[in-house]
C-alpha positions as CSV (number, residue, x, y, z in Angstrom):
1,M,23.2,40.3,-0.8
2,T,26.0,41.8,-1.8
3,E,28.9,40.0,-3.3
4,P,31.5,40.4,-0.7
5,E,28.6,39.1,2.1
6,T,28.0,36.3,-0.3
7,S,31.9,35.3,-0.4
8,E,31.9,35.9,3.4
9,Q,28.9,33.7,3.6
10,T,30.5,30.8,1.6
11,L,34.0,31.1,3.1
12,R,32.1,30.5,6.6
13,E,30.2,27.8,5.2
14,T,33.4,25.8,3.6
15,Q,35.3,26.4,7.0
16,R,32.3,25.0,9.3
17,D,32.2,21.9,7.0
18,A,35.7,21.4,7.1
19,L,35.8,21.8,11.1
20,L,32.6,19.3,11.3
21,L,34.0,16.4,8.9
22,D,37.1,16.6,10.5
23,A,35.4,16.1,14.1
24,L,33.3,13.3,13.0
25,P,35.9,10.7,13.5
26,H,36.0,11.8,17.0
27,I,32.5,12.2,17.3
28,A,31.9,8.5,16.7
29,F,34.1,7.5,19.7
30,D,33.3,10.6,22.1
31,G,29.7,11.5,20.6
32,W,28.5,14.8,20.5
33,T,30.9,16.8,22.8
34,A,33.0,19.8,23.0
35,S,36.1,18.0,23.2
36,A,35.5,16.0,19.8
37,L,34.4,19.2,18.2
38,R,37.6,20.8,19.5
39,N,39.3,17.9,18.1
40,G,38.0,18.9,14.9
41,A,38.7,22.1,14.8
42,S,42.4,21.3,15.3
43,D,42.2,18.8,12.7
44,A,40.8,21.3,9.9
45,G,43.6,23.9,11.2
46,L,41.2,26.0,12.8
47,E,41.3,27.4,16.3
48,P,39.0,26.6,19.4
49,A,37.1,29.6,19.3
50,D,36.0,29.0,16.1
51,V,33.7,25.6,17.3
52,V,31.9,28.3,19.2
53,R,32.0,31.1,16.4
54,F,30.3,28.1,14.2
55,F,28.7,26.4,16.8
56,P,27.3,29.0,19.5
57,G,24.5,26.6,20.7
58,G,27.0,23.5,21.4
59,A,26.4,20.0,20.4
60,R,22.7,21.1,19.1
61,D,24.0,23.7,16.5
62,A,26.8,20.9,15.3
63,V,24.2,18.3,14.8
64,A,21.8,20.5,12.7
65,A,24.7,21.4,10.8
66,F,25.7,17.7,9.9
67,S,22.0,17.4,8.9
68,D,22.0,20.7,6.8
69,W,25.2,19.2,5.3
70,A,23.4,15.9,4.0
71,D,20.7,17.8,2.8
72,R,22.9,19.8,0.8
73,Q,24.7,16.7,-0.6
74,M,21.2,15.3,-1.7
75,I,20.2,18.8,-3.3
76,E,23.4,18.6,-5.4
77,A,23.1,15.2,-6.5
78,V,19.3,15.7,-7.2
79,Q,20.6,18.4,-9.4
80,A,23.1,16.8,-11.1
81,A,21.0,14.0,-12.2
82,D,19.0,13.4,-15.1
83,L,16.0,12.4,-13.4
84,S,13.2,13.4,-16.1
85,D,11.9,10.1,-17.2
86,L,11.5,8.7,-13.3
87,R,8.5,8.8,-11.9
88,H,7.8,10.7,-9.0
89,S,8.2,7.9,-6.5
90,E,11.5,6.8,-7.9
91,K,12.8,10.8,-7.7
92,I,12.2,10.5,-4.3
93,A,13.9,7.2,-3.7
94,F,16.5,8.5,-5.3
95,A,16.8,11.6,-2.9
96,V,16.6,9.4,0.1
97,R,19.1,7.1,-1.0
98,T,21.5,9.6,-2.1
99,R,21.5,11.2,1.4
100,L,22.3,8.2,2.8
101,E,25.0,7.5,0.4
102,A,26.9,11.0,1.3
103,L,26.2,9.8,5.2
104,A,27.9,6.4,4.5
105,P,31.3,6.9,5.6
106,Y,29.8,8.6,8.7
107,R,27.5,6.0,9.9
108,E,28.3,6.1,13.4
109,A,28.2,9.8,14.0
110,V,24.5,9.5,12.2
111,R,23.8,7.2,15.2
112,R,25.4,9.3,17.6
113,S,23.4,12.2,16.4
114,I,20.1,9.8,16.5
115,A,20.8,9.1,20.0
116,F,21.3,12.8,21.1
117,L,17.8,13.6,18.9
118,A,16.0,11.1,21.0
119,L,16.7,12.8,24.0
120,A,13.5,14.8,25.6
121,P,15.2,18.3,25.7
122,N,16.7,17.7,21.7
123,M,13.4,16.1,20.6
124,P,11.5,19.3,18.8
125,A,15.1,20.3,17.6
126,G,15.5,16.4,15.9
127,L,11.4,17.1,14.5
128,K,12.5,20.2,12.5
129,L,15.7,19.0,11.3
130,L,13.7,15.9,10.0
131,Y,11.0,18.3,8.6
132,R,13.5,20.3,6.8
133,T,15.0,17.3,5.3
134,V,11.8,16.1,4.0
135,D,10.5,19.4,2.9
136,A,14.3,19.9,0.8
137,M,13.6,16.2,-0.9
138,W,9.9,17.4,-2.0
139,H,11.4,20.7,-3.5
140,A,14.6,19.1,-5.0
141,V,12.6,16.7,-7.3
142,G,10.2,19.5,-8.1
143,D,7.1,19.4,-6.0
144,R,5.2,22.4,-5.7
145,S,1.8,21.4,-4.2
146,V,0.4,24.1,-1.8
147,D,-2.8,22.3,-0.8
148,F,-3.5,19.8,2.0
149,S,-1.1,17.4,0.0
150,F,1.6,19.7,1.1
151,Y,1.8,18.6,4.7
152,T,0.6,15.1,3.7
153,K,3.7,14.2,1.4
154,R,6.0,15.5,3.9
155,A,4.1,13.4,7.1
156,L,4.4,10.2,5.2
157,L,8.2,11.1,3.8
158,A,9.4,11.5,7.3
159,G,8.2,8.3,8.6
160,V,9.8,6.3,5.5
161,V,12.8,8.5,5.8
162,S,13.3,7.7,9.4
163,A,12.6,3.9,9.3
164,T,14.8,3.9,6.1
165,T,17.8,5.5,8.2
166,L,17.1,3.0,11.4
167,Y,17.6,0.2,8.7
168,W,20.4,1.3,7.1
169,L,22.3,1.6,10.2
170,D,22.3,-2.2,11.0
171,D,22.5,-3.0,7.2
172,D,25.6,-4.8,6.1
173,S,24.3,-6.3,2.6
174,E,26.6,-5.5,-0.4
175,N,25.9,-1.8,-1.3
176,S,23.5,-1.5,1.5
177,S,20.7,-3.3,-1.5
178,E,18.7,-4.6,1.7
179,S,18.1,-0.6,2.7
180,W,17.1,0.8,-0.7
181,A,14.9,-2.7,-1.1
182,F,13.4,-1.7,2.1
183,L,13.0,2.1,1.3
184,D,11.4,0.8,-2.3
185,R,8.9,-0.9,-0.1
186,R,7.7,1.7,2.6
187,L,7.6,4.0,-0.5
188,A,5.1,1.8,-2.5
189,D,3.2,1.5,1.3
190,V,3.1,5.2,1.8
191,L,1.8,6.0,-1.8
192,R,-1.3,3.7,-1.3
193,I,-2.6,6.4,1.6
194,P,-3.3,9.5,-1.1
195,K,-4.7,7.1,-3.6
196,I,-7.2,5.8,-1.1
197,R,-7.5,9.0,0.4
198,Q,-8.7,10.5,-2.9
199,R,-11.1,7.4,-3.3
200,A,-12.3,8.1,-0.4
201,E,-13.3,11.7,-1.0
202,N,-14.5,10.9,-4.6
203,L,-17.1,8.5,-3.0
204,A,-17.8,11.1,-0.4
205,G,-18.4,13.7,-3.2
206,R,-21.4,11.1,-4.4
207,L,-23.1,10.7,-1.1
208,P,-25.7,12.7,0.1
209,D,-24.9,15.0,2.8
210,P,-26.5,14.0,6.2
211,L,-26.8,17.2,7.6
212,R,-29.3,18.2,4.6
213,V,-31.0,14.6,4.6
214,L,-31.5,15.4,8.8
215,R,-32.7,19.1,8.0
216,G,-35.2,17.8,5.3
217,A,-36.8,15.1,7.6
218,R,-37.1,17.2,10.7
219,R,-39.0,19.8,8.6
220,R,-41.2,16.7,7.2
221,W,-41.5,16.0,11.1
222,R,-42.6,19.7,12.0
223,R,-45.0,19.9,9.0
224,P,-48.7,19.6,10.5
225,A,-50.9,16.6,9.3
């Protein structure tokens, strides 16, 4: 990518973010509507036509941009922090927490996003965004797995992120302390699953192959007396 293209892309992303963030207070009251996005464009000093330029798919594209913005805040926070002394689970907890902390000023818009993505036509988009988020988290903390655990880790973390987000939305504890305790408990729960699976695989490796046993028995049964 050439330098002018990079600069143009950065400018476009900056303008899109400005429109989106200025629209969030309106979205908190009006939902993910065209009028809320137009009001955001006006507050950001942009034109109503910019709503279509940045979000040609309407509300669905705007919700995706909101999720992408939160992912980028999380990635920047993880990259800026010294996590070298933390365990893998602690790094993941940090990633989940920093993403929610970035969203804290826009909690009602998050609630509106979840309601929007829960609608049947939007569910596939919601699952795709959730996958992007958990994938970004694992990459941000340095996970480079390519085996079966690649999918296991993302599936397990998707459940943790979803549950913690719903808990966090209604958490009125100081500094969301109850949400972070809930997050730690959920991570502790899911981290047991790969260990259990590994023990089962190790045990299976020491057990006889049932097909081999049956084949041997069949040969013995067919052997003439």
